[in-house]
C-alpha positions as CSV (number, residue, x, y, z in Angstrom):
1,M,0.0,0.0,0.0
2,I,2.8,2.4,0.8
3,V,4.4,1.8,-2.6
4,L,1.1,2.4,-4.3
5,K,0.7,5.7,-2.5
6,I,4.2,6.8,-3.5
7,L,3.5,6.0,-7.1
8,L,0.2,7.9,-7.0
9,I,1.9,10.9,-5.5
10,I,4.7,10.8,-8.2
11,L,2.0,10.5,-10.9
12,L,0.0,13.4,-9.5
13,V,3.2,15.5,-9.3
14,I,4.1,14.8,-13.0
15,L,0.5,15.5,-14.1
16,G,0.7,18.8,-12.2
17,L,3.9,19.8,-13.8
18,I,2.6,19.0,-17.3
19,L,-0.5,21.1,-16.6
20,L,1.6,24.0,-15.4
21,V,3.8,23.7,-18.6
22,L,0.6,23.7,-20.7
23,I,-1.1,26.5,-19.0
24,L,1.8,28.9,-18.2
25,P,3.0,30.9,-21.1
26,V,6.5,30.5,-22.5
27,G,8.0,33.6,-24.1
28,G,10.7,36.2,-24.4
29,D,11.7,39.8,-24.7
30,V,13.9,41.2,-27.4
31,S,15.2,44.8,-27.8
32,F,17.6,46.6,-30.0
33,I,18.0,50.1,-28.5
34,D,21.0,52.5,-29.0
35,G,22.8,49.7,-30.9
36,K,22.7,47.2,-28.0
37,L,20.9,43.8,-28.4
38,K,19.2,42.5,-25.2
39,Y,17.1,39.4,-24.9
40,K,15.3,37.4,-22.2
41,V,13.8,33.9,-22.2
42,R,11.1,33.4,-19.5
43,L,8.5,31.0,-18.3
44,W,5.6,33.2,-17.2
45,R,7.4,35.5,-14.7
46,L,10.4,33.3,-14.2
47,N,13.6,34.4,-15.9
48,V,15.2,31.4,-17.5
49,M,18.1,33.2,-19.2
50,D,19.0,36.6,-20.5
51,S,21.7,38.4,-22.4
52,E,23.5,39.5,-19.2
53,G,24.1,36.0,-17.9
54,G,21.3,36.1,-15.4
55,G,18.3,33.8,-14.9
56,V,18.1,30.2,-13.7
57,L,20.6,29.0,-16.2
58,G,23.1,31.7,-15.3
59,W,22.7,30.8,-11.6
60,L,23.3,27.1,-12.3
61,K,26.5,27.9,-14.3
62,E,27.8,30.0,-11.4
63,R,27.2,27.2,-8.9
64,K,29.0,24.7,-11.1
65,K,32.0,27.0,-11.4
66,K,32.2,27.3,-7.6
67,K,32.0,23.6,-7.0
68,K,34.9,22.8,-9.5
69,P,38.3,22.7,-7.6
70,D,41.4,24.3,-9.0
71,N,43.7,21.7,-10.3
72,S,47.1,23.5,-10.5
73,T,49.4,20.5,-10.2
74,D,50.0,18.2,-13.2
75,T,49.1,14.7,-12.3
76,D,49.2,13.1,-15.7
77,K,52.6,11.6,-16.7
78,L,53.5,10.3,-20.1
79,D,54.7,6.7,-20.4
80,D,57.7,5.7,-22.4
81,I,57.0,4.1,-25.7
82,E,59.4,1.5,-27.0
83,D,60.4,2.0,-30.5
84,I,60.0,-1.0,-32.9
85,D,63.0,-1.4,-35.1
86,D,63.6,-3.5,-38.2
87,L,60.0,-3.3,-39.4
88,D,61.3,-4.3,-42.9
89,D,62.2,-7.7,-41.7
90,I,58.6,-8.5,-40.9
91,S,57.0,-9.5,-44.1
92,P,53.7,-11.3,-44.7
93,A,54.0,-14.9,-45.8
94,V,53.0,-15.4,-49.4
95,D,51.9,-18.8,-50.6
96,V,52.9,-19.6,-54.2
97,Y,50.7,-22.0,-56.0
98,P,51.7,-23.8,-59.2
99,V,49.7,-22.8,-62.3
100,A,48.3,-25.8,-64.1
101,E,49.2,-25.9,-67.8
102,V,46.3,-25.9,-70.4
103,T,46.7,-28.4,-73.2
104,E,44.6,-28.5,-76.4
105,E,43.7,-31.7,-78.2
106,T,42.8,-31.9,-81.8
107,S,39.3,-33.3,-82.7
108,S,38.8,-36.0,-85.3
109,D,36.9,-35.8,-88.7
110,N,34.0,-37.9,-87.3
111,N,33.5,-35.6,-84.5
112,S,33.3,-32.6,-86.8
113,E,30.5,-34.3,-88.9
114,E,28.4,-35.1,-85.8
115,A,28.8,-31.5,-84.6
116,V,27.5,-30.1,-88.0
117,G,24.4,-32.4,-87.8
118,E,23.7,-31.3,-84.2
119,S,24.0,-27.7,-85.1
120,Q,21.3,-28.0,-87.9
121,E,18.9,-29.7,-85.5
122,D,19.4,-26.9,-83.0
123,E,18.7,-24.3,-85.5
124,E,15.4,-25.9,-86.4
125,Q,14.4,-26.2,-82.7
126,T,15.3,-22.5,-82.1
127,A,13.1,-21.4,-85.1
128,E,10.2,-23.4,-83.8
129,N,10.6,-22.0,-80.3
130,A,10.9,-18.4,-81.7
131,A,7.5,-19.0,-83.5
132,A,5.9,-20.2,-80.4
133,D,7.2,-17.4,-78.4
134,L,5.8,-14.9,-80.9
135,T,2.3,-16.4,-80.6
136,D,2.6,-16.3,-76.8
137,D,3.8,-12.8,-76.7
138,S,0.9,-11.6,-78.9
139,A,-1.6,-13.4,-76.6
140,E,-0.1,-11.9,-73.5
141,K,-0.1,-8.4,-75.0
142,E,-3.8,-8.8,-75.7
143,K,-4.5,-9.9,-72.2
144,K,-2.5,-6.9,-70.8
145,K,-4.4,-4.5,-72.9
146,S,-7.8,-5.9,-71.7
147,R,-6.5,-5.7,-68.1
148,K,-5.4,-2.1,-68.5
149,K,-8.8,-1.1,-69.9
150,S,-10.6,-2.7,-67.0
151,K,-8.2,-1.1,-64.5
152,E,-8.3,2.4,-65.9
153,P,-11.8,3.4,-64.4
154,A,-10.8,1.9,-61.0
155,E,-7.5,3.8,-61.0
156,K,-9.3,7.0,-61.9
157,A,-11.8,6.5,-59.1
158,E,-8.9,5.9,-56.6
159,L,-7.1,9.1,-57.7
160,T,-10.3,11.2,-57.3
161,D,-10.9,9.7,-53.9
162,K,-7.3,10.5,-52.8
163,I,-7.5,14.1,-54.0
164,D,-10.8,14.6,-52.2
165,F,-9.3,13.1,-49.0
166,I,-6.4,15.5,-49.1
167,L,-8.5,18.6,-49.8
168,S,-10.9,17.6,-47.1
169,T,-8.1,17.2,-44.5
170,I,-6.7,20.6,-45.5
171,D,-10.1,22.2,-45.0
172,V,-10.5,20.5,-41.7
173,A,-6.9,21.4,-40.5
174,W,-7.3,25.1,-41.5
175,S,-9.1,26.3,-38.4
176,P,-6.8,24.5,-35.9
177,L,-3.8,26.0,-37.6
178,K,-5.3,29.5,-37.4
179,R,-5.9,28.9,-33.7
180,I,-2.3,27.9,-33.2
181,F,-1.0,30.9,-35.1
182,K,-3.2,33.2,-33.1
183,G,-1.7,31.7,-30.0
184,F,1.5,33.5,-30.6
185,R,1.0,36.8,-28.9
186,F,3.3,39.7,-29.9
187,S,2.9,42.5,-27.4
188,E,4.6,45.7,-26.5
189,L,5.7,46.2,-30.1
190,Y,8.0,49.3,-30.1
191,I,9.4,50.8,-33.2
192,D,11.1,54.2,-33.4
193,F,12.9,54.7,-36.7
194,I,14.5,57.8,-38.2
195,I,15.3,57.3,-41.9
196,A,18.2,59.7,-42.4
197,N,20.0,60.8,-45.5
198,E,21.8,64.1,-46.5
199,D,20.1,64.2,-49.9
200,A,16.4,65.2,-49.4
201,Y,15.3,63.3,-52.5
202,K,16.9,60.1,-51.5
203,C,15.6,60.5,-47.9
204,A,12.1,60.9,-49.1
205,I,12.3,57.8,-51.3
206,N,13.7,55.7,-48.5
207,Y,11.2,57.0,-46.1
208,G,8.3,55.9,-48.4
209,R,9.8,52.5,-48.9
210,F,10.4,51.8,-45.2
211,C,6.9,53.1,-44.3
212,G,5.4,50.7,-46.8
213,I,7.4,47.7,-45.6
214,I,6.8,48.4,-41.9
215,Y,3.1,49.2,-41.9
216,N,2.2,46.5,-44.4
217,G,4.3,44.0,-42.4
218,I,2.5,44.8,-39.2
219,A,-0.8,44.4,-41.0
220,T,0.1,41.0,-42.3
221,L,1.5,39.9,-38.9
222,S,-1.7,41.1,-37.2
223,R,-3.8,38.9,-39.5
224,I,-1.8,35.8,-38.8
225,F,-0.7,36.3,-35.2
226,T,-2.0,38.3,-32.3
227,V,-0.3,41.7,-32.3
228,R,-0.5,44.5,-29.8
229,L,1.3,47.8,-30.5
230,K,2.9,50.0,-28.0
231,T,4.4,52.8,-30.3
232,V,5.2,52.7,-34.0
233,D,7.0,55.9,-35.1
234,V,8.8,56.3,-38.4
235,Q,10.3,59.7,-39.3
236,A,12.3,61.2,-42.1
237,G,15.6,62.7,-41.0
238,F,16.3,65.2,-43.8
239,G,20.0,66.3,-43.8
240,L,21.0,63.8,-41.1
241,K,24.0,61.5,-41.5
242,K,22.9,58.8,-39.0
243,G,19.5,57.4,-38.4
244,R,17.9,55.6,-35.5
245,W,16.8,52.0,-35.5
246,D,15.3,51.3,-32.0
247,A,12.8,48.3,-31.7
248,A,11.5,46.0,-29.1
249,L,8.8,43.4,-28.6
250,S,7.6,40.6,-26.3
251,L,6.4,37.2,-27.3
252,D,4.2,34.8,-25.3
253,F,2.8,31.4,-26.3
254,R,0.9,28.7,-24.4
255,A,1.6,25.0,-25.3
256,G,-2.0,24.2,-24.3
257,T,-3.2,25.9,-27.4
258,V,-1.5,23.2,-29.5
259,V,-3.1,20.4,-27.5
260,I,-6.6,22.0,-27.8
261,A,-6.2,22.6,-31.5
262,G,-4.9,19.0,-32.1
263,F,-7.8,17.6,-30.2
264,A,-10.3,19.6,-32.1
265,F,-8.7,18.6,-35.4
266,L,-8.9,14.9,-34.5
267,I,-12.6,15.1,-33.7
268,T,-13.5,17.0,-36.8
269,F,-11.2,14.8,-39.0
270,I,-12.8,11.6,-37.7
271,F,-16.4,12.7,-38.1
272,K,-16.1,14.7,-41.4
273,V,-13.3,12.9,-43.3
274,F,-12.4,9.5,-42.0
275,I,-15.9,8.0,-41.5
276,P,-17.4,9.4,-44.7
277,S,-14.4,8.1,-46.7
278,K,-14.9,4.6,-45.3
279,F,-18.6,4.7,-46.3
280,N,-17.7,5.8,-49.8
281,K,-15.2,3.0,-50.2
282,R,-17.8,0.4,-49.1
283,K,-20.3,1.8,-51.6
284,L,-17.8,1.6,-54.4
285,K,-17.0,-2.0,-53.5
286,K,-20.7,-2.9,-53.5
287,S,-21.4,-1.1,-56.8
288,A,-18.4,-2.6,-58.6
289,P,-19.8,-6.2,-59.1
290,C,-23.1,-4.8,-60.2
291,R,-21.3,-2.8,-63.0
292,N,-19.3,-5.9,-64.0
293,N,-22.5,-8.0,-64.3
294,T,-24.2,-5.3,-66.5
295,K,-21.3,-5.3,-68.8
């Protein structure tokens, strides 16, 4: 009984940890301000690691460094290796086998006459066999043509069924995929750009290009993912030599969204695709002998 209680406690702890991982969001923060890149990986509010060497991983690394002792003395010593001389004296043993001589004997005149007769008989048999093979090949070709004609409608039906199956699975999987993509939450999106150039004409052209790329990119991202803006400011720096490229964002994602989307996909796939395809296959099998009888 005590062992069973311990096993149940361990299972409950594991399930609790799995639920926490599924519920709690995993994310990070990235910023590039004043030419300095900073990042942070976190599990909900817990700092896992960052660019400054902090977090849980940084703390573990520091503890490992403190535990390691300083090995200043050299304990390893090299052993003397004996040189092997006269390697040329060692040679592999090669066995020499005598080669048998090949002798040729002349054949008699009677044997030559018998060989000519046998060759004529062999030619006649080969001609008969060739004729039989031609007839057999023609019959086999006709049989193959008839089989191909009978298989063509069945193969076309199988291809159409496969195409319908693939299209229906894509249709069913579309909504779970959208749910997974929407689970990626980009928040605190901060953009502060100054497009600088000493030439006013080039500055205006670059400003228009960057505005189109940035605002259209934000629009497409907001359609696919969940995006929340903090500040987006793009300015034209006429007559300036250096621009400004400050940006920052935060990303959060829950693993539970993948589980929920996968469960929803399985249910819809079974009831909308898998079961109807099985019924269609059975109908086709039942209707196939009826068609053959009518023919």
